[in-house]
PAMI-987421 format. One line per field, with one value per atom (N, C-alpha, C, O): residue number from 1; x, y, z. Coordinates in nm, 3 decimals. Example, Ala and Ser with C-alpha at 12.3 -4.5 7.8 and 13.67 -1.06 7.14 Angstrom:
2
seq = 1 / 1 / 1 / 1 / 2 / 2 / 2 / 2;
c1 = 1.319 / 1.230 / 1.320 / 1.424 / 1.285 / 1.367 / 1.290 / 1.341;
c2 = -0.569 / -0.450 / -0.330 / -0.332 / -0.225 / -0.106 / 0.003 / 0.114;
c3 = 0.780 / 0.780 / 0.780 / 0.846 / 0.708 / 0.714 / 0.787 / 0.804;
REM end
This chain:
124
seq = 1 / 1 / 1 / 1 / 2 / 2 / 2 / 2 / 3 / 3 / 3 / 3 / 4 / 4 / 4 / 4 / 5 / 5 / 5 / 5 / 6 / 6 / 6 / 6 / 7 / 7 / 7 / 7 / 8 / 8 / 8 / 8 / 9 / 9 / 9 / 9 / 10 / 10 / 10 / 10 / 11 / 11 / 11 / 11 / 12 / 12 / 12 / 12 / 13 / 13 / 13 / 13 / 14 / 14 / 14 / 14 / 15 / 15 / 15 / 15 / 16 / 16 / 16 / 16 / 17 / 17 / 17 / 17 / 18 / 18 / 18 / 18 / 19 / 19 / 19 / 19 / 20 / 20 / 20 / 20 / 21 / 21 / 21 / 21 / 22 / 22 / 22 / 22 / 23 / 23 / 23 / 23 / 24 / 24 / 24 / 24 / 25 / 25 / 25 / 25 / 26 / 26 / 26 / 26 / 27 / 27 / 27 / 27 / 28 / 28 / 28 / 28 / 29 / 29 / 29 / 29 / 30 / 30 / 30 / 30 / 31 / 31 / 31 / 31 / 32 / 32 / 32 / 32 / 33 / 33 / 33 / 33 / 34 / 34 / 34 / 34 / 35 / 35 / 35 / 35 / 36 / 36 / 36 / 36 / 37 / 37 / 37 / 37 / 38 / 38 / 38 / 38 / 39 / 39 / 39 / 39 / 40 / 40 / 40 / 40 / 41 / 41 / 41 / 41 / 42 / 42 / 42 / 42 / 43 / 43 / 43 / 43 / 44 / 44 / 44 / 44 / 45 / 45 / 45 / 45 / 46 / 46 / 46 / 46 / 47 / 47 / 47 / 47 / 48 / 48 / 48 / 48 / 49 / 49 / 49 / 49 / 50 / 50 / 50 / 50 / 51 / 51 / 51 / 51 / 52 / 52 / 52 / 52 / 53 / 53 / 53 / 53 / 54 / 54 / 54 / 54 / 55 / 55 / 55 / 55 / 56 / 56 / 56 / 56 / 57 / 57 / 57 / 57 / 58 / 58 / 58 / 58 / 59 / 59 / 59 / 59 / 60 / 60 / 60 / 60 / 61 / 61 / 61 / 61 / 62 / 62 / 62 / 62 / 63 / 63 / 63 / 63 / 64 / 64 / 64 / 64 / 65 / 65 / 65 / 65 / 66 / 66 / 66 / 66 / 67 / 67 / 67 / 67 / 68 / 68 / 68 / 68 / 69 / 69 / 69 / 69 / 70 / 70 / 70 / 70 / 71 / 71 / 71 / 71 / 72 / 72 / 72 / 72 / 73 / 73 / 73 / 73 / 74 / 74 / 74 / 74 / 75 / 75 / 75 / 75 / 76 / 76 / 76 / 76 / 77 / 77 / 77 / 77 / 78 / 78 / 78 / 78 / 79 / 79 / 79 / 79 / 80 / 80 / 80 / 80 / 81 / 81 / 81 / 81 / 82 / 82 / 82 / 82 / 83 / 83 / 83 / 83 / 84 / 84 / 84 / 84 / 85 / 85 / 85 / 85 / 86 / 86 / 86 / 86 / 87 / 87 / 87 / 87 / 88 / 88 / 88 / 88 / 89 / 89 / 89 / 89 / 90 / 90 / 90 / 90 / 91 / 91 / 91 / 91 / 92 / 92 / 92 / 92 / 93 / 93 / 93 / 93 / 94 / 94 / 94 / 94 / 95 / 95 / 95 / 95 / 96 / 96 / 96 / 96 / 97 / 97 / 97 / 97 / 98 / 98 / 98 / 98 / 99 / 99 / 99 / 99 / 100 / 100 / 100 / 100 / 101 / 101 / 101 / 101 / 102 / 102 / 102 / 102 / 103 / 103 / 103 / 103 / 104 / 104 / 104 / 104 / 105 / 105 / 105 / 105 / 106 / 106 / 106 / 106 / 107 / 107 / 107 / 107 / 108 / 108 / 108 / 108 / 109 / 109 / 109 / 109 / 110 / 110 / 110 / 110 / 111 / 111 / 111 / 111 / 112 / 112 / 112 / 112 / 113 / 113 / 113 / 113 / 114 / 114 / 114 / 114 / 115 / 115 / 115 / 115 / 116 / 116 / 116 / 116 / 117 / 117 / 117 / 117 / 118 / 118 / 118 / 118 / 119 / 119 / 119 / 119 / 120 / 120 / 120 / 120 / 121 / 121 / 121 / 121 / 122 / 122 / 122 / 122 / 123 / 123 / 123 / 123 / 124 / 124 / 124 / 124;
c1 = -1.567 / -1.442 / -1.331 / -1.340 / -1.226 / -1.102 / -1.025 / -0.997 / -0.996 / -0.922 / -0.772 / -0.717 / -0.706 / -0.556 / -0.485 / -0.531 / -0.374 / -0.294 / -0.211 / -0.115 / -0.256 / -0.188 / -0.039 / 0.043 / -0.007 / 0.125 / 0.213 / 0.333 / 0.153 / 0.236 / 0.351 / 0.338 / 0.468 / 0.586 / 0.581 / 0.572 / 0.586 / 0.574 / 0.720 / 0.742 / 0.813 / 0.958 / 1.045 / 0.995 / 1.171 / 1.265 / 1.238 / 1.269 / 1.179 / 1.163 / 1.024 / 1.001 / 0.926 / 0.791 / 0.684 / 0.684 / 0.592 / 0.474 / 0.356 / 0.353 / 0.261 / 0.136 / 0.074 / 0.035 / 0.057 / -0.007 / 0.061 / -0.008 / 0.186 / 0.248 / 0.190 / 0.192 / 0.136 / 0.072 / -0.076 / -0.139 / -0.128 / -0.281 / -0.337 / -0.271 / -0.468 / -0.539 / -0.542 / -0.562 / -0.524 / -0.510 / -0.646 / -0.654 / -0.753 / -0.891 / -0.926 / -1.020 / -0.853 / -0.887 / -0.984 / -1.036 / -1.014 / -1.117 / -1.070 / -1.152 / -0.940 / -0.886 / -0.830 / -0.788 / -0.827 / -0.763 / -0.617 / -0.558 / -0.555 / -0.407 / -0.346 / -0.276 / -0.375 / -0.321 / -0.240 / -0.284 / -0.116 / -0.020 / 0.024 / 0.037 / 0.045 / 0.101 / 0.245 / 0.325 / 0.275 / 0.408 / 0.520 / 0.622 / 0.506 / 0.609 / 0.630 / 0.746 / 0.529 / 0.545 / 0.627 / 0.719 / 0.596 / 0.666 / 0.816 / 0.907 / 0.838 / 0.982 / 1.053 / 1.170 / 0.989 / 1.048 / 1.081 / 1.189 / 0.983 / 1.007 / 1.124 / 1.205 / 1.125 / 1.236 / 1.366 / 1.466 / 1.373 / 1.504 / 1.542 / 1.659 / 1.452 / 1.479 / 1.542 / 1.643 / 1.482 / 1.531 / 1.670 / 1.753 / 1.695 / 1.823 / 1.936 / 2.049 / 1.899 / 1.995 / 2.048 / 2.168 / 1.950 / 1.985 / 2.027 / 2.094 / 1.987 / 2.010 / 1.972 / 2.042 / 1.845 / 1.783 / 1.627 / 1.574 / 1.562 / 1.418 / 1.339 / 1.369 / 1.237 / 1.158 / 1.015 / 0.965 / 0.953 / 0.820 / 0.728 / 0.747 / 0.625 / 0.515 / 0.408 / 0.327 / 0.404 / 0.308 / 0.165 / 0.067 / 0.159 / 0.032 / 0.060 / 0.156 / -0.019 / -0.010 / -0.149 / -0.205 / -0.205 / -0.333 / -0.442 / -0.440 / -0.535 / -0.635 / -0.775 / -0.786 / -0.876 / -1.008 / -1.065 / -1.007 / -1.168 / -1.216 / -1.258 / -1.235 / -1.318 / -1.349 / -1.229 / -1.223 / -1.133 / -1.006 / -0.936 / -0.889 / -0.929 / -0.875 / -0.933 / -0.862 / -1.064 / -1.140 / -1.113 / -1.096 / -1.107 / -1.088 / -0.947 / -0.931 / -0.844 / -0.716 / -0.689 / -0.576 / -0.792 / -0.772 / -0.704 / -0.654 / -0.700 / -0.631 / -0.707 / -0.827 / -0.635 / -0.691 / -0.800 / -0.791 / -0.897 / -1.017 / -0.970 / -1.026 / -0.857 / -0.811 / -0.667 / -0.584 / -0.647 / -0.525 / -0.470 / -0.550 / -0.344 / -0.275 / -0.290 / -0.283 / -0.309 / -0.326 / -0.451 / -0.454 / -0.551 / -0.681 / -0.654 / -0.722 / -0.563 / -0.529 / -0.419 / -0.378 / -0.367 / -0.264 / -0.129 / -0.050 / -0.101 / 0.019 / 0.106 / 0.211 / 0.063 / 0.134 / 0.171 / 0.101 / 0.283 / 0.322 / 0.390 / 0.472 / 0.356 / 0.428 / 0.519 / 0.477 / 0.640 / 0.754 / 0.845 / 0.867 / 0.898 / 1.011 / 1.117 / 1.083 / 1.245 / 1.350 / 1.420 / 1.457 / 1.438 / 1.494 / 1.628 / 1.719 / 1.639 / 1.761 / 1.804 / 1.921 / 1.712 / 1.742 / 1.642 / 1.522 / 1.683 / 1.594 / 1.511 / 1.564 / 1.386 / 1.298 / 1.354 / 1.335 / 1.422 / 1.479 / 1.581 / 1.591 / 1.655 / 1.756 / 1.694 / 1.741 / 1.585 / 1.509 / 1.455 / 1.468 / 1.393 / 1.340 / 1.450 / 1.426 / 1.575 / 1.679 / 1.719 / 1.747 / 1.722 / 1.766 / 1.659 / 1.692 / 1.539 / 1.427 / 1.427 / 1.404 / 1.451 / 1.452 / 1.567 / 1.559 / 1.675 / 1.796 / 1.771 / 1.818 / 1.705 / 1.678 / 1.568 / 1.576 / 1.472 / 1.362 / 1.340 / 1.234 / 1.436 / 1.441 / 1.326 / 1.285 / 1.272 / 1.174 / 1.044 / 0.961 / 1.019 / 0.899 / 0.850 / 0.919 / 0.727 / 0.658 / 0.626 / 0.672 / 0.550 / 0.518 / 0.598 / 0.614 / 0.648 / 0.732 / 0.707 / 0.722 / 0.669 / 0.630 / 0.730 / 0.764 / 0.771 / 0.859 / 0.783 / 0.724 / 0.789 / 0.717 / 0.822 / 0.931 / 0.793 / 0.882 / 0.910 / 1.016 / 0.807 / 0.826 / 0.822 / 0.840 / 0.797 / 0.794 / 0.821 / 0.829 / 0.833 / 0.848 / 0.734 / 0.713 / 0.663 / 0.554 / 0.615 / 0.686 / 0.589 / 0.633 / 0.513 / 0.443 / 0.493 / 0.384 / 0.430 / 0.506 / 0.378 / 0.427 / 0.333 / 0.316 / 0.275 / 0.191 / 0.266 / 0.389 / 0.199 / 0.264 / 0.330 / 0.438 / 0.283 / 0.337 / 0.436 / 0.430 / 0.518 / 0.615 / 0.538 / 0.461 / 0.561 / 0.510 / 0.592 / 0.631 / 0.618 / 0.700 / 0.625 / 0.564 / 0.634 / 0.573 / 0.628 / 0.685 / 0.611 / 0.645 / 0.517 / 0.423 / 0.510 / 0.395 / 0.389 / 0.292;
c2 = -0.963 / -0.953 / -0.979 / -1.069 / -0.902 / -0.916 / -1.046 / -1.059 / -1.132 / -1.250 / -1.220 / -1.155 / -1.264 / -1.233 / -1.361 / -1.474 / -1.336 / -1.443 / -1.505 / -1.448 / -1.627 / -1.693 / -1.727 / -1.742 / -1.740 / -1.767 / -1.653 / -1.668 / -1.528 / -1.411 / -1.401 / -1.424 / -1.363 / -1.350 / -1.214 / -1.109 / -1.219 / -1.095 / -1.044 / -0.925 / -1.134 / -1.099 / -1.201 / -1.289 / -1.189 / -1.285 / -1.438 / -1.528 / -1.463 / -1.597 / -1.641 / -1.757 / -1.543 / -1.578 / -1.541 / -1.436 / -1.637 / -1.625 / -1.588 / -1.622 / -1.520 / -1.477 / -1.593 / -1.572 / -1.719 / -1.826 / -1.865 / -1.924 / -1.843 / -1.874 / -1.795 / -1.837 / -1.676 / -1.594 / -1.617 / -1.557 / -1.704 / -1.720 / -1.789 / -1.871 / -1.752 / -1.816 / -1.968 / -2.016 / -2.038 / -2.189 / -2.260 / -2.381 / -2.176 / -2.239 / -2.252 / -2.325 / -2.179 / -2.182 / -2.080 / -2.090 / -1.982 / -1.883 / -1.782 / -1.712 / -1.777 / -1.685 / -1.555 / -1.469 / -1.536 / -1.419 / -1.435 / -1.521 / -1.355 / -1.362 / -1.235 / -1.224 / -1.129 / -0.998 / -0.955 / -0.874 / -1.006 / -0.959 / -0.811 / -0.764 / -0.747 / -0.614 / -0.620 / -0.704 / -0.527 / -0.533 / -0.528 / -0.594 / -0.449 / -0.441 / -0.573 / -0.608 / -0.653 / -0.786 / -0.872 / -0.944 / -0.865 / -0.950 / -0.903 / -0.986 / -0.782 / -0.734 / -0.778 / -0.813 / -0.781 / -0.841 / -0.987 / -1.029 / -1.067 / -1.208 / -1.240 / -1.330 / -1.156 / -1.173 / -1.140 / -1.207 / -1.039 / -1.014 / -1.134 / -1.171 / -1.195 / -1.319 / -1.426 / -1.488 / -1.446 / -1.541 / -1.516 / -1.606 / -1.382 / -1.347 / -1.354 / -1.395 / -1.313 / -1.319 / -1.459 / -1.484 / -1.547 / -1.691 / -1.767 / -1.869 / -1.720 / -1.800 / -1.946 / -2.039 / -1.958 / -2.092 / -2.065 / -1.955 / -2.182 / -2.167 / -2.122 / -2.164 / -2.036 / -1.987 / -2.049 / -2.039 / -2.113 / -2.161 / -2.068 / -2.034 / -2.023 / -1.938 / -2.030 / -2.080 / -2.056 / -2.136 / -2.078 / -2.150 / -1.953 / -1.886 / -1.737 / -1.680 / -1.679 / -1.538 / -1.475 / -1.449 / -1.451 / -1.396 / -1.497 / -1.616 / -1.445 / -1.533 / -1.459 / -1.341 / -1.529 / -1.481 / -1.492 / -1.567 / -1.428 / -1.439 / -1.577 / -1.613 / -1.653 / -1.795 / -1.874 / -1.935 / -1.875 / -1.954 / -1.899 / -1.978 / -1.774 / -1.719 / -1.775 / -1.820 / -1.773 / -1.830 / -1.982 / -2.030 / -2.055 / -2.204 / -2.234 / -2.337 / -2.147 / -2.180 / -2.110 / -2.109 / -2.055 / -1.989 / -1.852 / -1.810 / -1.784 / -1.655 / -1.548 / -1.556 / -1.452 / -1.336 / -1.269 / -1.269 / -1.214 / -1.147 / -1.037 / -1.016 / -0.963 / -0.852 / -0.892 / -0.805 / -1.010 / -1.066 / -0.983 / -0.940 / -0.956 / -0.884 / -0.970 / -0.917 / -1.100 / -1.194 / -1.153 / -1.164 / -1.106 / -1.070 / -0.950 / -0.940 / -0.869 / -0.756 / -0.782 / -0.691 / -0.905 / -0.936 / -0.869 / -0.842 / -0.842 / -0.780 / -0.869 / -0.827 / -0.994 / -1.087 / -1.217 / -1.263 / -1.280 / -1.409 / -1.489 / -1.435 / -1.617 / -1.710 / -1.782 / -1.847 / -1.769 / -1.830 / -1.925 / -1.912 / -2.014 / -2.096 / -2.101 / -2.099 / -2.108 / -2.113 / -2.247 / -2.285 / -2.315 / -2.444 / -2.450 / -2.373 / -2.536 / -2.562 / -2.444 / -2.429 / -2.361 / -2.241 / -2.241 / -2.244 / -2.237 / -2.231 / -2.100 / -1.992 / -2.111 / -1.994 / -1.886 / -1.769 / -1.917 / -1.820 / -1.736 / -1.616 / -1.795 / -1.723 / -1.629 / -1.516 / -1.675 / -1.593 / -1.469 / -1.356 / -1.499 / -1.390 / -1.290 / -1.169 / -1.340 / -1.247 / -1.163 / -1.044 / -1.224 / -1.149 / -1.033 / -0.916 / -1.075 / -0.973 / -0.863 / -0.746 / -0.898 / -0.800 / -0.708 / -0.594 / -0.755 / -0.673 / -0.583 / -0.469 / -0.625 / -0.559 / -0.445 / -0.335 / -0.480 / -0.382 / -0.366 / -0.400 / -0.316 / -0.296 / -0.220 / -0.246 / -0.127 / -0.031 / -0.036 / 0.052 / -0.133 / -0.137 / -0.279 / -0.374 / -0.295 / -0.417 / -0.505 / -0.484 / -0.600 / -0.708 / -0.831 / -0.871 / -0.891 / -1.000 / -1.097 / -1.065 / -1.214 / -1.318 / -1.442 / -1.487 / -1.489 / -1.603 / -1.735 / -1.741 / -1.830 / -1.961 / -2.069 / -2.044 / -2.184 / -2.298 / -2.357 / -2.413 / -2.340 / -2.395 / -2.297 / -2.335 / -2.171 / -2.064 / -1.928 / -1.914 / -1.829 / -1.693 / -1.609 / -1.617 / -1.529 / -1.443 / -1.310 / -1.255 / -1.255 / -1.115 / -1.044 / -1.098 / -0.921 / -0.838 / -0.697 / -0.647 / -0.629 / -0.498 / -0.391 / -0.287 / -0.409 / -0.315 / -0.186 / -0.185 / -0.083 / 0.055 / 0.058 / 0.117 / 0.007 / 0.016 / -0.104 / -0.211 / -0.085 / -0.194 / -0.293 / -0.252 / -0.421 / -0.520 / -0.644 / -0.688 / -0.697 / -0.824 / -0.922 / -0.880 / -1.042 / -1.146 / -1.283 / -1.310 / -1.371 / -1.513 / -1.591 / -1.558 / -1.698 / -1.779 / -1.894 / -1.970;
c3 = -2.075 / -1.994 / -2.089 / -2.173 / -2.080 / -2.156 / -2.110 / -1.991 / -2.193 / -2.164 / -2.154 / -2.243 / -2.050 / -2.042 / -2.097 / -2.081 / -2.159 / -2.219 / -2.102 / -2.051 / -2.064 / -1.947 / -1.981 / -1.891 / -2.105 / -2.153 / -2.166 / -2.188 / -2.150 / -2.162 / -2.064 / -1.943 / -2.124 / -2.040 / -1.966 / -2.029 / -1.836 / -1.753 / -1.716 / -1.694 / -1.711 / -1.690 / -1.760 / -1.830 / -1.742 / -1.803 / -1.763 / -1.841 / -1.639 / -1.595 / -1.562 / -1.529 / -1.570 / -1.523 / -1.623 / -1.687 / -1.631 / -1.716 / -1.632 / -1.514 / -1.687 / -1.614 / -1.544 / -1.430 / -1.599 / -1.537 / -1.412 / -1.330 / -1.384 / -1.255 / -1.139 / -1.024 / -1.175 / -1.073 / -1.053 / -0.966 / -1.133 / -1.141 / -1.019 / -0.955 / -0.986 / -0.881 / -0.899 / -1.011 / -0.803 / -0.811 / -0.829 / -0.851 / -0.820 / -0.837 / -0.973 / -1.003 / -1.071 / -1.210 / -1.252 / -1.363 / -1.172 / -1.192 / -1.300 / -1.360 / -1.324 / -1.431 / -1.373 / -1.451 / -1.244 / -1.182 / -1.196 / -1.130 / -1.279 / -1.302 / -1.339 / -1.440 / -1.251 / -1.278 / -1.172 / -1.091 / -1.164 / -1.052 / -1.071 / -1.184 / -0.973 / -0.982 / -1.036 / -0.995 / -1.129 / -1.199 / -1.101 / -1.123 / -0.987 / -0.885 / -0.822 / -0.799 / -0.792 / -0.734 / -0.839 / -0.799 / -0.963 / -1.060 / -1.056 / -1.061 / -1.047 / -1.043 / -0.924 / -0.935 / -0.801 / -0.687 / -0.692 / -0.651 / -0.746 / -0.760 / -0.856 / -0.833 / -0.969 / -1.067 / -1.001 / -1.029 / -0.914 / -0.845 / -0.762 / -0.761 / -0.693 / -0.611 / -0.707 / -0.673 / -0.826 / -0.924 / -0.967 / -0.976 / -0.994 / -1.045 / -0.934 / -0.959 / -0.820 / -0.708 / -0.674 / -0.661 / -0.660 / -0.619 / -0.741 / -0.728 / -0.869 / -0.992 / -0.981 / -1.022 / -0.917 / -0.906 / -0.933 / -0.918 / -0.975 / -0.999 / -0.876 / -0.764 / -0.898 / -0.796 / -0.828 / -0.940 / -0.723 / -0.741 / -0.673 / -0.556 / -0.747 / -0.689 / -0.638 / -0.716 / -0.501 / -0.445 / -0.450 / -0.471 / -0.430 / -0.436 / -0.467 / -0.415 / -0.546 / -0.574 / -0.579 / -0.473 / -0.690 / -0.714 / -0.657 / -0.689 / -0.572 / -0.516 / -0.533 / -0.501 / -0.582 / -0.575 / -0.438 / -0.359 / -0.400 / -0.267 / -0.220 / -0.105 / -0.305 / -0.278 / -0.244 / -0.138 / -0.330 / -0.309 / -0.182 / -0.101 / -0.164 / -0.045 / 0.079 / 0.169 / 0.085 / 0.195 / 0.210 / 0.322 / 0.104 / 0.105 / 0.161 / 0.225 / 0.139 / 0.192 / 0.327 / 0.375 / 0.386 / 0.512 / 0.512 / 0.616 / 0.400 / 0.390 / 0.468 / 0.493 / 0.503 / 0.577 / 0.501 / 0.378 / 0.557 / 0.493 / 0.397 / 0.289 / 0.447 / 0.367 / 0.301 / 0.277 / 0.278 / 0.218 / 0.104 / 0.021 / 0.092 / -0.019 / -0.145 / -0.256 / -0.129 / -0.243 / -0.320 / -0.442 / -0.254 / -0.321 / -0.423 / -0.525 / -0.395 / -0.484 / -0.580 / -0.652 / -0.585 / -0.677 / -0.646 / -0.737 / -0.518 / -0.470 / -0.389 / -0.340 / -0.375 / -0.287 / -0.351 / -0.442 / -0.305 / -0.358 / -0.248 / -0.173 / -0.238 / -0.141 / -0.233 / -0.329 / -0.205 / -0.297 / -0.228 / -0.107 / -0.296 / -0.249 / -0.360 / -0.478 / -0.323 / -0.420 / -0.401 / -0.290 / -0.509 / -0.513 / -0.437 / -0.469 / -0.342 / -0.262 / -0.182 / -0.148 / -0.153 / -0.059 / 0.051 / 0.022 / 0.180 / 0.285 / 0.286 / 0.262 / 0.314 / 0.323 / 0.408 / 0.376 / 0.516 / 0.603 / 0.527 / 0.551 / 0.437 / 0.354 / 0.257 / 0.240 / 0.190 / 0.106 / 0.176 / 0.130 / 0.296 / 0.381 / 0.420 / 0.421 / 0.453 / 0.488 / 0.368 / 0.382 / 0.252 / 0.130 / 0.105 / 0.084 / 0.110 / 0.083 / 0.189 / 0.157 / 0.308 / 0.410 / 0.403 / 0.450 / 0.344 / 0.330 / 0.206 / 0.208 / 0.104 / -0.012 / 0.010 / -0.046 / 0.092 / 0.120 / 0.274 / 0.327 / 0.338 / 0.482 / 0.541 / 0.654 / 0.467 / 0.526 / 0.455 / 0.476 / 0.372 / 0.290 / 0.275 / 0.313 / 0.220 / 0.185 / 0.303 / 0.415 / 0.276 / 0.375 / 0.349 / 0.234 / 0.448 / 0.449 / 0.560 / 0.678 / 0.522 / 0.623 / 0.609 / 0.500 / 0.723 / 0.723 / 0.771 / 0.879 / 0.690 / 0.713 / 0.702 / 0.651 / 0.748 / 0.742 / 0.596 / 0.566 / 0.514 / 0.374 / 0.265 / 0.149 / 0.293 / 0.193 / 0.259 / 0.381 / 0.170 / 0.214 / 0.144 / 0.023 / 0.228 / 0.174 / 0.146 / 0.230 / 0.029 / -0.003 / -0.065 / -0.151 / -0.018 / -0.079 / -0.089 / -0.006 / -0.198 / -0.227 / -0.171 / -0.235 / -0.060 / 0.004 / 0.027 / 0.023 / 0.051 / 0.067 / 0.205 / 0.211 / 0.309 / 0.434 / 0.474 / 0.413 / 0.569 / 0.617 / 0.710 / 0.797 / 0.690 / 0.789 / 0.783 / 0.675 / 0.889 / 0.913 / 1.012 / 1.110 / 0.982 / 1.071 / 1.045 / 0.940 / 1.142 / 1.131 / 1.130 / 1.203 / 1.046 / 1.033 / 1.125 / 1.122;
REM end
């Protein structure tokens, strides 16, 4: 199996390891469009963005109670928080930027964004 460089810079502000599965299995292949979206959040707010969860292997996804068909399994989803910005404000920004596309979930401590092909919105 080809080893990915976890220190590789994927965008101006994000390294590959920030998107990696938290179990340490080595799954760290986020979709380039997802990286672009998270970078846009970073640039808009001009504040650090924490990726709480992005790529997940099936075992880790199950351990954290993720949906069986979670977008995290495909590397197309990230749960993010922006320093000193309420998740609802991040959600509002993403919804205004992508009003008719992607998956967007609003939670009390983070915002979920995924780059699925169809439109979806929900509250956690």
